[in-house]
C-alpha positions, 0 to 999 in steps of 0.5 A: 500499499505504501508503494501505491501511495508513493507512486501516486505521489510521484505521479502528481509532482510530474503533472504539477511541473508539467503545468508549470512548464506552460508559463515557462516558470519551470521546466520538466527536466534540465534538458543541458544535464539531459544531453550531458548524460547522453553525450555518447548518442550524439556526435560532438559537432551536434552535442555543441550546437544543442548545448549552445541552444540550451544557454541561449534560450535559458536567457530572456529572448524578448530583450535584443541583448540575448538576440545579439549574443545568439546571432554571434554563434548562430546567425552569422554562418546561415541568415534565415533570409534564405528561407522562403518557405516554412510552416511559420517563416518568412515566405519571402527573401527579405531585401534592403529597402532604401527609405527616406530619413526623417531625422528629428528637427530638434537633434543637435548637428553632430547627432544628425551626422551619427544618424546619418553614419550609423544608417549607412553602416547599418545598410551596409551591414544588412546587405552583407547579411551581418545582422549582428553588425546591422542591429547594433548600427540601428540600435544606435540610431534609436537611442539618439533619435527615438522616433526614426521610422527608417531605424525601426523599420530596418531593426525589424527586418533585422530581427526577422532575419535573426528569427526573432519575429516577436521582437521584430513585430514590435518595431513594426508596430512602432513604424505603423504608428509613425506612418499609418499611411506606409504600405510598406510599414503595414506590409512588414508588420503583416509579414511579422505577425504571419510568422508569429502565427497570427494569420488572421491579423496578418491578413487584415495587414495584407489588405491594408498594405494592398489598399495603400499600394495596389501594385504590391505583387509580393503583398498579394502573394503572401495574402494568398499564403495565409488563405492557403493556410486556412485551406481557402484555396479558391481565393488563394489561388486568385490572389496569386494570379493577381500577383503573377499579373502585376509580376510575372517574374516573381517566384513566390506566387507559384510557390504558393499555387504549387501548395494549393494544387497539391492540396487540391490533388491536382498533381500535374499543375502542381508539378508545373508551378514547381518547374516554373519556379525553378526557371524563375529562380535557378539559383535559389535553394528553396525552390528544389526544396519545395519541389523535393517535398512534393516528390517525397509526398508522391513517393518519388523518393530518387527524384526527390533526393535529386532536387534536395542534393541540387538545393544543398549544392547551391547551399551546403548549409541550408538546413531545410534541405538537409532535414528533408533529405533526413525524411527521404533517406528514412522513408527509403529505409536507409537510417544511417544516411537520414541520421547524418542529414538529420543531425547536419540540419539541427547543426545548421539551425539549432533554434528551428523547431522543425529541425529537432522534431526531424532528429527526433523522428529518425532516432524514433526510427532507430529505436533510440528513444532516449535520444528522441526523447532529448530532441523533443524536449529541446524542441519544446524548450524553443516552443513550450506550448505547442501541444503536438510537440507534448504528445510526441514527447509522450509517445517517446517517453512511453516507448523508452519506459518513462510512464510517469513522465509520459502521462504527464505530458499527455495531461499537458497536451489535453490541457493545451488541446482539450478536443484531442481524442487521440491523446485521451485514448493513449493516456487511458492506455497508460494509466492502466499500465500504470496501474497494473505496475503498481499492483505488480509491485504490491 
């Protein structure tokens, strides 16, 4: 009987810790220690990046100082602006914009000179994808001239390049307040909102940007992407066609069209749009990755490998290409190559949740459930309120024999996603196993 009470107490503690984890006040486990205890599971390069990832995310990432620190170790080697497509990331390649300076008239002459100097330096660093130094220069301007539109606008774009969409959104909110009739300001606010996952709010901002500038082809294309996310393919296709009519050389609407057609099971049309995208941007690795993803879904794995290798040839550090290639090799049953590619994806972009989940999936296919658990926990450090990640972690924990922790994760999943019937059924099964285990011990 005492064993039964003890087990119940342990379970309640796990549940309590899981609930704290939702607010970020506590973590279910110290992931840095977890990695340290299982270094034999990972190669040296991957361990280094994962530990760095934990260190960066234990600091307060909401302030720009921490963004600056993390960018020194991660962003310089692989700017995020090269990714045109991802579940929650930018659909565009962010290019420098020449903006008129609106320097405050009450500044001293030497302050005005400093603003112009810092602006030129910031623009130079931005064009070189050196977001760390660009961030420093634009922040210098804001300290001197807090209402400088260009500095806030470009700082927002830098923060998007660094992958900090929430901080970027704050900057674009300021630009919209400074220039409420600026189409560019509303467009970039829409971008930040969409990347943050606030798709409905992004749609409103895209409409405002288009209202203020009806020739903004990219706004139509990204608006189409928002409607595609909601499954409104007819509306999305119409906006894509408007974007193409405005700018026939723009690749984004063709990529969105390919997704819409594929969702509507119009295979030939989808493939045709992929081919058009490659013709328009033959040196952009993203278009090859998108084509490779479709070929994976069509189970044409050898063709997919060719496309993904072409993307890697163009950009050897393109994490998305490595992650997709890992999935392809996994489907083909080559788990060794799959694991290699998944580790490369994490090493290239350790702050990308998708890369950790891909590596966790590959470990799971290799029956290495302990390593899979580590990766899901790392992913949850990046997105602690993602119910699907909690559910995936629960499955990995259960396979690894950690039933109590798995139950706690499923309870968290159900709290975040009350209508998840699958999680409820799994929870019932695990509770039954837990009770049987207690009875055996007694």
